[in-house]
N, C-alpha and C positions, 0 to 999 in steps of 0.2 A: 591472505584468506580470500578466496573467491566466493562471492555470494551474489545471487541474483534475487533481489527483492522485488517482487511481483507485479502482478497485474496493475494494480492501482495502489499506490502507496498511501493507503487511506489513513494512516495514523493521523492523518494529517490533512484532512481533505475537505475541500469545498469545490463543487463543480459549478462552472458558469458557462453557458453557451447561448449566445444571442440573448443575453439578459434573462435567461431562465436559470433558476437555481435547481440543482439536483433535488428531487422531492423528499429526501430523508437524510438523516444523519445518524449519529450514535447516541441520541438522547433518550431513547425509549427504555422501558424497564428491563427488557431482555438484553443480554450481552451482544447479540448480533441481530440487526433488524431482519424482519421476515424477507425471505428471498435472497439474502446474501449467503455466501459460501466461503469457507476457508479450506484450502487444499495445500498440500506440500508434497515434495518428492521423497520424504523420509530421511533426508540428510540433515543433520543438525537439530534433531528434536530437543525440546526443552526437558527440564526435570520430569521424571516419570513418563517419558515419551509423550509429552504434551506438545501441541502445536505452538509455534513461536509468536503467533499473532495474539496480542493481549490488549484488552480494553483497559484504559487508565481509570484510576479512581476519579471521583468528581473533582474537577479543577486541580488536577495533579500538578505538582511543581516539577516533577521529574519527567513527565510526558504530557506537557500541557497541550490542550486542544487549540486549534486556530480560532474556532468559534464554539460556543456552547460549553458544556461541562466535561465532555468525554472525547477521547481520541483512541485510535488503534495504532499500535506500533509493533514492530518486529523486534523481538529480543535478540541480542547479539550472543552468539556462541562460537566456540572454536570448532571448526569443522575439519581441520587438518589440511595438509597440502594436497592439492590435486582434486579436491572434492568441490562440487558445486551444489549449493543449497538453493532451492526454489520454494518460496513461501508466497502463496497466492491469496489475496483477498478479492473476491469476485462479487460485483454488483449484480442485482437483477438486470434483466434486459433493459437497455436504455436506447431510445432512438435519437440519434444525432442527425439533424437535418443536413441536406446537401450544403456544402461550404460552411458547415457548422464548426464550432471550435470547442474543444474540451480543455478547460482550464481548472487547475487545482493548486492548492497551497501545500507545500511539503517542506520538511526540515530534516536535518540529520541530528542525531542525538549526541554524537561524540565529535570532538575536534579532529580535523585531519581526515584523509581519505583512508578508510579501512578496507577498501577493495570491493565494497558492495556496489550493486548497480540497480537502478530502477528502470523497469520496462513497463510501458503502458501497452496493453494488448487489447485487441478486439476479437470477439468470437466470430468464426466463419461457419459455425454450425448451430444446431438447436439444442445441444446437450451441455448444460452449464458446467458439469464436472469433468468434461473431456478436455484435459489440458492440452492435448495435441490439436484441438480445433481452434486454437487462438493464434493470431498472427501479430507480430510486433507492429504497433501503430507509430511509435516514435523511437528514435535511436536510444540506445542505452545511455542513461544519465549516471555519471559517477556522483559520489557523495559531494565532492567539491562543486560540481555543476548544479546539484540540487540546492545547496546553500553553502556559501563559503564560511559562514559562522555557525557553529553548532547552536541549536536552540532558536534560530531565527527562521521564521517562515518566509518562503519566496514563492511567488506565483509562477507556475510552470505552464 
């Protein structure tokens, strides 16, 4: 199963750059913080053609957050041979200073490598929902590179 899991694998995330923490998480009353966006390429939709990015319940045992009570994760679906699924969780614009670092914590939910890949991308344009205006910032990470043990967060 080929699957590219998106921009910033937020299920799971905490940003740190030069000792500055990303200014928001998933703890608010709304499912998605203001300014965030979920997009996909239409392959591998969930039940009832819903997007595969899901917010966990508070302190979920099956999709536990790294910090706080909530996390976002991508549901696993069978997309068939030869298909590529893209599920994007996009932050509002963030300025990373020259020589800055983007760090986040990620985990995989299932043991072994299922064929998914994580890509961190940055926008080269001014339109948040234009998926073609993003460029890969870091190499594809396989599930085994993200975390060799399912359910264990690793800083990327």
